[in-house]
C-alpha positions in Angstrom: -5.0 22.8 -9.2 -9.0 22.7 -8.7 -8.9 19.0 -8.7 -6.2 18.7 -6.2 -7.5 21.1 -3.7 -11.0 19.4 -4.2 -8.8 15.9 -3.5 -7.1 18.0 -0.3 -10.7 18.4 1.0 -12.3 15.6 0.6 -9.3 13.7 2.5 -9.5 15.4 5.0 -13.5 15.3 5.1 -12.8 11.5 5.2 -10.7 11.4 7.6 -12.6 13.7 9.5 -15.0 11.2 9.0 -12.7 8.1 10.0 -11.6 10.0 13.7 -10.9 7.8 16.5 -9.4 8.2 19.8 -6.0 9.9 20.0 -3.8 10.1 23.0 -6.3 10.1 25.6 -9.0 12.5 23.5 -12.5 11.6 22.7 -13.7 10.1 20.0 -16.1 12.5 17.6 -17.2 9.7 15.3 -20.4 7.5 15.8 -19.5 3.9 17.0 -20.6 2.1 14.0 -18.5 4.6 11.3 -15.0 3.6 13.5 -16.1 0.0 14.0 -17.1 0.0 9.7 -13.8 2.0 9.1 -11.3 -0.1 11.6 -12.9 -3.3 10.2 -12.8 -2.2 6.6 -9.1 -1.1 6.3 -7.4 -3.7 8.6 -9.7 -7.0 7.9 -10.5 -5.9 4.6 -6.8 -6.8 3.8 -7.2 -9.9 5.7 -10.6 -11.1 5.4 -10.9 -14.5 4.3 -7.4 -15.2 4.6 -8.0 -18.0 7.0 -10.9 -19.3 6.0 -9.6 -19.1 2.4 -6.4 -20.2 2.7 -7.9 -23.9 2.7 -10.6 -23.3 -0.1 -8.0 -20.8 -1.8 -5.4 -23.7 -1.9 -8.1 -26.2 -3.0 -9.1 -23.6 -6.1 -5.4 -22.6 -7.2 -4.9 -26.5 -7.2 -7.5 -27.1 -9.6 -7.0 -24.1 -11.4 -3.4 -25.1 -11.7 -4.6 -28.3 -13.6 -7.5 -26.8 -15.9 -5.6 -23.7 -17.0 -6.0 -23.5 -20.6 -3.1 -24.2 -22.8 -2.6 -21.0 -24.2 0.9 -19.5 -25.7 1.3 -16.5 -23.4 3.8 -15.1 -23.1 6.1 -15.2 -26.2 8.1 -12.7 -25.1 9.6 -10.6 -22.2 6.8 -9.8 -20.1 6.9 -5.5 -19.5 5.5 -5.0 -15.6 4.9 -1.2 -14.8 5.2 0.2 -11.2 4.0 3.4 -11.2 6.5 4.2 -7.8 10.4 5.5 -8.2 13.3 2.8 -8.0 14.1 1.7 -4.7 10.9 1.9 -2.8 9.1 -0.4 -1.3 6.6 -1.1 -4.0 9.5 -1.5 -6.4 11.2 -3.7 -4.3 8.0 -6.3 -3.7 7.5 -6.0 -7.5 11.1 -7.1 -8.0 11.5 -10.1 -5.7 7.9 -11.3 -7.4 9.0 -10.5 -11.0 12.2 -13.0 -9.7 10.1 -15.9 -9.3 7.1 -15.3 -11.6 9.5 -15.4 -14.7 10.4 -19.1 -13.8 6.7 -19.8 -13.8 6.2 -18.6 -16.9 9.5 -19.4 -18.9 9.9 -15.6 -20.3 12.2 -12.6 -18.5 10.1 -10.1 -16.8 11.0 -6.4 -17.1 10.5 -4.4 -14.0 9.9 -0.4 -15.8 9.4 2.6 -13.2 7.1 4.9 -14.0 6.2 7.6 -11.8 4.0 10.7 -11.7 1.3 11.7 -10.9 0.4 9.7 -7.5 0.8 6.7 -9.7 -1.4 7.8 -12.2 0.6 7.8 -15.0 1.7 4.5 -14.6 -1.7 2.9 -14.2 -2.7 4.5 -17.1 -0.1 3.3 -19.3 -0.9 -0.3 -18.4 -4.5 0.4 -18.8 -4.3 1.7 -22.1 -1.6 -1.0 -23.2 -2.7 -3.4 -26.2 0.5 -5.6 -26.8 -0.4 -8.3 -24.4 2.8 -8.1 -22.5 2.6 -5.8 -20.3 1.2 -5.9 -16.8 0.8 -3.5 -13.3 2.0 -4.2 -9.9 0.9 -1.3 -7.8 -1.4 -1.1 -4.3 -4.5 0.7 -3.4 -3.5 4.2 -4.3 -4.9 3.3 -7.5 -8.2 3.2 -6.1 -7.8 6.7 -4.6 -6.6 8.3 -8.0 -9.8 7.6 -9.2 -12.2 8.8 -6.2 -10.4 11.9 -5.9 -11.1 12.6 -9.3 -7.3 12.4 -10.4 -8.4 9.4 -13.2 -11.4 8.1 -14.7 -11.2 4.9 -14.1 -10.3 2.3 -11.4 -8.8 -1.1 -10.1 -12.0 -2.5 -11.7 -10.8 -1.3 -15.4 -8.4 -3.9 -15.1 -8.1 -7.9 -14.5 -6.8 -8.0 -11.3 -4.6 -11.2 -11.5 -3.1 -12.1 -7.5 -2.3 -10.1 -4.5 1.4 -11.0 -4.1 2.3 -9.4 -0.8 1.0 -7.6 1.7 3.0 -5.0 3.9 1.8 -4.3 7.4 5.2 -2.5 8.5 4.8 1.0 7.0 6.5 3.0 9.6 7.0 7.0 10.5 10.7 7.4 10.6 13.2 10.2 12.6 16.8 10.2 12.5 18.9 9.7 15.6 19.5 13.6 16.0 15.6 14.5 15.6 14.2 16.4 18.8 11.7 13.8 19.8 12.2 9.7 19.4 8.4 8.5 20.3 5.0 9.4 18.9 4.5 11.0 22.5 7.5 13.6 22.1 6.5 14.3 18.7 3.2 15.3 19.6 4.4 17.1 22.5 6.7 18.7 20.2 4.6 19.7 17.6 2.5 21.7 20.1 4.9 24.5 19.9 7.2 23.5 16.6 6.8 23.0 13.4 7.3 19.7 11.7 8.1 18.9 8.2 7.2 15.6 6.8 8.1 13.6 3.5 5.4 12.8 1.1 3.5 13.6 -1.8 -0.1 15.2 -1.9 -2.8 13.1 -2.9 -0.8 9.6 -1.7 -1.6 6.9 0.7 1.3 8.4 3.1 -0.7 11.6 2.5 -3.7 10.6 3.6 -2.2 9.5 7.1 -0.7 12.7 7.9 -4.4 14.3 7.3 -5.5 11.4 10.0 -2.5 12.4 12.3 -3.9 15.6 12.6 -7.4 15.4 12.9 -6.4 12.6 15.6 -3.8 14.7 17.5 -4.4 18.5 16.7 -0.8 18.5 15.2 -0.1 20.1 12.3 2.7 19.1 9.8 4.2 21.0 6.9 4.6 18.4 3.9 7.8 18.5 1.6 7.9 16.7 -1.4 11.5 15.1 -1.0 10.9 12.9 -4.0 11.8 9.2 -4.3 12.5 7.1 -1.3 15.9 7.0 -1.6 15.8 11.0 -2.1 13.8 11.1 1.2 16.3 8.7 3.0 19.1 11.4 2.3 17.1 14.3 3.3 16.4 12.8 6.2 19.9 11.8 6.9 20.9 15.3 6.1 18.5 16.6 8.8 16.5 18.6 6.1 13.3 16.6 7.0 11.8 16.1 10.8 9.8 13.1 9.8 9.4 10.6 6.5 6.9 7.5 5.9 8.5 4.5 4.6 8.6 0.7 4.5 10.7 -1.0 7.7 12.2 -3.5 5.4 13.2 -0.8 3.2 15.4 0.9 6.0 16.3 -1.7 8.1 20.0 -1.2 7.5 19.9 2.1 9.0 17.6 1.3 11.8 20.1 -1.4 12.8 23.2 0.8 12.7 21.1 3.6 14.6 20.6 6.1 12.2 17.1 5.8 12.1 14.6 5.4 14.8 11.1 4.2 14.4 8.2 5.9 16.1 5.9 3.7 15.4 3.9 0.8 12.3 0.8 1.9 10.9 -0.7 -2.2 11.8 -3.1 -3.6 14.6 -0.5 -5.1 16.5 3.6 -5.4 16.9 5.1 -7.6 13.6 6.8 -10.5 14.5 9.6 -9.6 12.3 10.5 -6.6 14.5 8.3 -7.7 17.6 10.6 -4.2 19.2 8.8 -1.6 17.1 5.6 -0.3 18.6 2.2 0.3 16.9 0.7 3.6 16.4 -2.6 2.2 17.9 -1.0 0.7 21.2 0.5 4.5 21.8 -2.9 5.9 21.4 -3.0 7.1 17.9 -5.5 4.4 16.1 -4.1 4.7 12.2 -3.7 1.3 10.6 -2.5 1.4 6.9 -1.6 -2.4 5.8 -0.9 -2.2 1.8 -1.9 -5.6 0.0 -0.1 -4.9 -3.2 -1.8 -6.0 -6.7 -0.3 -7.9 -9.7 -2.8 -6.8 -12.5 -3.2 -7.3 -16.7 -5.3 -4.7 -19.3 -8.8 -4.9 -19.0 -10.1 -7.2 -22.0 -7.0 -9.5 -22.1 -7.9 -13.0 -23.0 -9.2 -14.8 -20.0 -7.1 -17.9 -21.1 -4.0 -15.3 -20.4 -5.3 -14.0 -17.4 -6.1 -17.6 -16.0 -2.2 -19.0 -16.9 -1.1 -16.1 -14.9 -3.2 -16.3 -12.0 -2.2 -19.9 -11.5 1.3 -18.8 -12.1 1.5 -16.3 -9.5 -0.2 -18.9 -7.1 2.5 -21.4 -7.4 4.8 -18.0 -6.7 2.8 -17.2 -3.5 3.2 -20.5 -2.2 6.7 -20.8 -3.1 8.7 -21.0 0.6 11.3 -19.6 -1.1 9.8 -16.7 -2.5 8.1 -16.6 1.3 11.3 -16.3 2.7 12.6 -13.5 0.6 10.1 -11.4 1.0 10.4 -11.7 5.0 13.8 -11.4 4.7 14.3 -8.3 2.7 11.1 -6.6 2.9 9.7 -7.8 5.9 6.3 -8.2 4.5 4.0 -11.9 4.0 3.3 -13.6 0.7 -0.5 -12.7 -0.5 -2.7 -16.4 0.2 -5.7 -15.4 -1.6 -7.5 -16.6 -4.2 -7.5 -14.3 -7.0 -11.4 -14.3 -6.4 -10.9 -13.7 -2.8 -8.5 -11.0 -3.9 -10.4 -9.2 -6.2 -13.5 -9.4 -3.2 -10.7 -7.9 -0.9 -10.2 -4.7 -3.0 -14.1 -4.2 -3.7 -14.3 -4.1 0.0 -12.0 -1.4 0.0 -13.3 0.9 -2.6 -16.7 0.3 -1.6 -16.0 2.0 1.9 -14.5 5.2 0.4 -16.9 5.2 -2.0 -19.6 5.4 0.4 -17.2 7.9 2.8 -16.9 10.1 0.0 -20.3 10.1 -1.2 -21.9 10.8 2.2 -19.7 13.8 2.4 -20.4 14.8 -0.9 -24.2 14.4 -0.5 -23.7 16.6 2.8 -22.6 19.7 0.9 
């Protein structure tokens, strides 16, 4: 309980530091912090993408021709997804697995292991020694360490690749909600309670806390379960707002059952250009999500190199790119393994610095 309370305090302090202008309010942080935060959270996920495209392609091509001839995998590869079935992490993992198994010549089996904000699943992979267990997750793993939920982080794994990146995370309401835009939600929240589906310590919870800091509107957190449970609860009127990936609920959006208040991106997305961003509506919240594929620390370098080369081929496969776009509304990754590791280092360094500053001020 103490760790959870500390985690919530630290998250709140982090986003107090990250406070930006919302709906015409005056910014409360320094320009330097704002610039660094915006650059790191947004550009950290895309930094080097343009420059690394040519270099990364060359490196990947070279790597593909120099990968050691190692006999791996020799049987089915288990890929642990630290989230429930039916969610966006699960969807991205399954699309990647479909193409990755063709590259490695063995079946890829997805194992959904939820719990602990993803920590149950990540620990299972970290402690694995069978040589045939991998991880598919996202930056939530960084938060688990920084908030003292676990004692390990991304560097305690062999990061192999960043198969896909999501710029379409959104806040969604039902067609019967008393508000249909972000501005209406903020106004409504001044005099009414608003329930929001998330889990304490999760990435979506971070968004809730930042939203509260930026707008002054308090949201009531409801742990409604997995993605499918949240959708059911929203449809049934048990929830007011949920955080979800647009690609995962596109059928509900197209049918008119769900309304998207906005996506947490720098700019509108080409896949659904009619959906506004939080930023253009005056709430400067940007939450891109680069997914990761990793192996346990200490895995034979030859296996890591072979897996990385295979992942790079998948990422450059037009069919993989098309399926991601059509089913998940996300982009395929484009960074080399080296640049992807640097991307996670940048994100982790930023959050570490901000949380350490808070601890030092107490």
